[in-house]
C-alpha positions, 0 to 999 in steps of 0.5 A: 115195698117194705116201707109201703107194706109197713105203713099199710099194716101200721107200726109194730107196737110190741117185740113179738110183732117186730119179730114176725117174718117179712115173708111168712109161710102161708100159715104166717110162720117162719120159712124153713131154709131148705124149702126156701132154697127149693122155691128159689131154684124153682123160680129161677129155673122157671124164669130161664135162670136155672144156673143162678143161686142165692150166692150168685145174687149175693156175690153180684150185690157185693160186686155192684156195691164194690164197683160203686165205691162203697165201703166194706161196712156198707156191703156187710150191712146189706148182706147181713154180716156183723163183720166187714172182714167176712164180707171182704173174704167171701165176696170181694176179690183181691185187687191187683195193686202191684205187678212187682210180684208177677215180674219177680216170679216171671224171672223164674220161668225158663226162657223159650226160644222161637223153636220151643226149646229152653235156650239155657238162659234160666 
């Protein structure tokens, strides 16, 4: 859609045109973030998705890209992050690579008999 819009409007010729907002206010200026958030909340609620936030959409985007096997650099670029580590810290969950830690910690739990009592084996 953005490519189509750009082709209809012609190629930007100067830096001022390149800095124009893609989705301007009705008067052509930049949107205020708090107003944009309110508009998004109203649109989601109207569509029956009042529980959805922009963060949920960003998290879903990162999850889909992760499941597609794409790199953290790709996620960062898509989400507008300069540093892929930020994307990984905020949007990607830690992957379980080994159960060794769980096994070692499980050994610390008291053993419980069939009657729900500590059987003294801990």
